[in-house]
C-alpha positions in Angstrom: 36.7 122.0 -37.1 39.0 124.2 -36.5 38.7 127.9 -36.0 39.8 131.7 -34.4 38.4 133.8 -31.3 37.9 136.9 -31.4 41.8 136.9 -29.2 43.4 135.7 -33.3 43.1 132.1 -30.8 42.8 128.5 -32.7 39.6 126.7 -31.8 38.3 123.7 -32.0 35.1 122.1 -31.6 34.6 119.4 -29.4 31.9 116.0 -30.2 29.2 115.8 -28.0 29.7 113.4 -26.3 33.6 114.5 -25.2 32.2 118.0 -23.7 29.6 115.4 -21.9 32.6 114.1 -20.7 34.6 117.4 -19.7 31.4 118.8 -18.3 31.2 116.2 -15.1 34.7 117.2 -14.2 33.8 119.9 -14.2 34.9 121.9 -10.2 32.7 125.3 -9.3 33.7 128.6 -11.0 35.4 126.3 -14.0 35.1 127.0 -18.0 35.7 123.6 -19.9 39.4 125.0 -21.2 40.3 125.4 -18.0 39.2 121.8 -16.9 41.2 120.2 -19.8 44.1 122.2 -18.2 44.2 121.3 -15.4 43.5 116.9 -16.1 46.3 117.8 -18.3 48.9 118.8 -15.5 47.5 116.1 -13.1 48.6 113.6 -15.8 52.0 116.1 -16.8 52.2 115.6 -13.5 51.9 111.9 -12.5 48.8 112.4 -10.5 46.3 111.1 -12.6 46.1 108.6 -15.7 42.9 109.3 -18.6 41.2 105.9 -16.9 40.8 108.3 -13.5 38.9 110.6 -16.1 35.6 109.7 -14.6 33.2 110.6 -11.7 33.9 109.4 -8.8 31.0 108.1 -6.3 31.0 106.2 -3.3 28.4 103.6 -1.9 27.9 102.1 0.8 25.9 98.9 1.4 24.3 98.5 4.6 21.3 96.5 6.0 20.6 93.1 8.8 22.4 89.9 7.5 20.1 87.6 5.4 19.0 90.9 3.9 19.7 90.5 0.3 22.9 93.2 0.0 25.3 90.3 -1.4 22.7 89.6 -4.1 21.7 92.7 -5.6 24.7 93.7 -5.6 25.6 90.6 -7.7 22.7 91.3 -9.8 23.1 94.9 -10.0 26.8 95.8 -10.9 28.3 92.1 -12.1 25.2 90.8 -14.3 24.1 87.6 -11.9 21.5 85.7 -13.5 18.9 86.2 -11.2 18.4 82.7 -10.5 21.7 81.5 -10.2 22.3 84.3 -7.1 18.8 82.8 -5.8 19.8 79.3 -5.5 23.6 80.4 -4.1 24.0 79.6 -0.6 24.3 82.8 2.3 27.6 84.5 2.7 29.3 84.7 5.7 32.5 88.2 5.5 33.7 91.2 6.2 33.1 94.4 4.8 34.8 94.7 1.4 35.3 97.5 -1.3 34.5 96.8 -4.6 35.3 99.2 -7.3 32.9 99.1 -10.6 33.0 100.9 -14.1 29.5 101.6 -14.1 27.9 104.1 -16.9 30.8 106.8 -17.5 30.5 106.7 -13.5 33.1 104.9 -11.3 31.5 103.6 -8.2 33.2 102.3 -5.1 31.0 100.0 -3.2 31.6 99.3 0.4 29.3 96.3 1.6 29.2 96.4 4.7 27.8 92.3 6.7 25.1 92.4 9.4 26.9 91.0 11.3 30.1 93.8 11.5 27.7 96.5 11.9 27.0 98.9 15.6 25.4 102.2 14.6 27.1 104.1 17.4 30.5 104.3 15.9 28.7 105.4 12.8 29.6 109.3 13.9 33.7 108.6 13.5 33.5 105.5 11.3 35.4 106.1 8.2 32.8 104.0 6.7 31.3 107.3 5.7 34.0 109.5 4.9 33.4 110.9 1.3 30.3 108.7 0.3 27.4 109.9 -1.9 24.9 107.1 -0.9 23.6 104.9 1.7 22.0 101.6 0.3 19.9 100.2 3.4 18.8 96.8 2.5 15.7 95.3 4.8 14.3 92.3 4.0 10.2 93.2 4.1 9.2 90.5 5.7 11.5 89.8 8.8 10.4 94.2 9.2 8.8 93.0 13.0 11.4 91.4 14.3 14.6 93.8 13.1 12.3 97.3 13.6 13.9 98.6 16.7 17.4 97.8 14.9 16.1 99.0 11.8 15.4 102.4 13.7 18.4 102.4 15.4 20.7 102.0 12.3 18.9 105.0 10.2 19.0 107.0 13.5 22.9 106.9 13.6 22.9 107.1 9.6 20.8 110.6 9.9 23.0 111.8 12.9 27.0 110.3 10.8 25.9 112.2 7.8 24.0 115.3 10.0 28.2 115.4 12.0 29.5 115.5 8.8 27.2 118.4 6.7 27.1 115.8 4.1 24.4 115.2 1.0 24.4 111.7 0.6 21.6 110.6 -0.9 19.9 107.8 1.4 17.9 104.3 -0.1 16.0 102.2 2.1 15.1 99.4 0.0 11.9 97.4 1.4 13.4 93.9 -0.2 12.2 90.5 -1.1 8.6 91.6 -1.4 8.5 88.4 -3.5 8.0 86.9 0.1 4.5 88.9 0.8 1.8 89.4 -0.6 0.2 92.6 -2.4 -1.5 93.9 0.1 0.6 93.0 3.3 3.3 94.5 1.3 1.5 97.7 0.9 0.8 98.1 4.5 4.1 96.8 6.3 6.3 99.7 3.4 3.6 102.4 4.2 4.2 101.1 7.8 7.9 101.6 7.4 7.7 104.9 5.6 5.7 106.4 9.1 8.3 104.9 11.4 11.9 106.2 9.2 10.9 109.5 7.1 10.5 111.1 10.3 13.9 110.0 11.3 15.1 112.6 8.0 13.1 115.2 8.3 14.5 118.5 8.3 17.6 117.1 7.5 20.1 118.0 4.7 20.3 114.1 3.2 17.5 112.2 1.1 15.3 109.2 1.9 14.1 107.4 -0.8 12.7 104.4 0.1 11.4 101.7 -2.9 10.4 98.1 -3.0 12.9 95.0 -4.1 13.2 91.4 -5.4 16.0 89.7 -7.5 12.9 87.1 -8.3 13.2 86.6 -12.1 9.3 88.6 -12.2 10.5 91.5 -10.0 14.3 92.4 -11.0 13.7 94.8 -14.4 11.8 97.2 -11.4 14.6 96.4 -8.8 17.3 96.9 -12.1 15.5 100.0 -13.3 15.1 101.8 -9.9 18.8 101.5 -8.8 19.4 102.8 -11.8 17.2 105.8 -11.3 19.0 106.4 -8.1 22.8 106.4 -9.2 21.7 107.9 -11.9 22.5 111.4 -11.0 25.7 110.7 -11.0 26.0 110.0 -14.3 26.2 112.8 -17.2 25.8 110.5 -19.7 22.3 109.3 -18.4 21.0 112.2 -16.9 21.2 113.6 -20.9 19.7 110.5 -22.0 17.1 110.7 -19.3 15.9 114.5 -19.3 14.5 114.2 -23.3 12.1 111.3 -23.1 10.6 113.4 -19.6 10.1 116.1 -21.4 8.1 114.2 -23.6 
């Protein structure tokens, strides 16, 4: 619906879904009309296109070899069948980048295989440049043999983010929860929390910890957990979940 403002300029009513999209592009101090002007100028100057008019997120996927990084990515972002993924062969590859159109967000996933992780290079690594989320995948059943390396990785991750003054969210996935019984899982999860949480205390980055699995019995809980972590980048998802949380 069109109208006129107090200066006699023609105005239009913006649909709610379009307004939500525009709000996701707002920079500090910008009005909605300024957002529209900026985006139009970018397209006219050839610096952008309509497909890029959406929030972008960079996610770094780390963890020891055989922890389940590729499986999680395929199930969550590519809608892979959990059983097919479980039955598949382990992958051996170099660092790879994938771009996914997820809800209203373009997510770049950088998956780093365990054999290429060198925590001593983290502070200078371009992997951490402009990173929004770091998901570290740990096979919970291998904690005792991997805890030294994991603690070192997490310490260097915290140091790298601090040196970059980054407020990226760090998520530790205690993966393959189906491989140990519930009593042992709870005890192991508590031990991991006590070991890892102090590393991030006092820093600018958040630390989330969750037990996950792509086994059919647990996959829905895993998808919900990941959706909650990444949902902070999605205007649409936040607007959908806030009313539910208030009920």
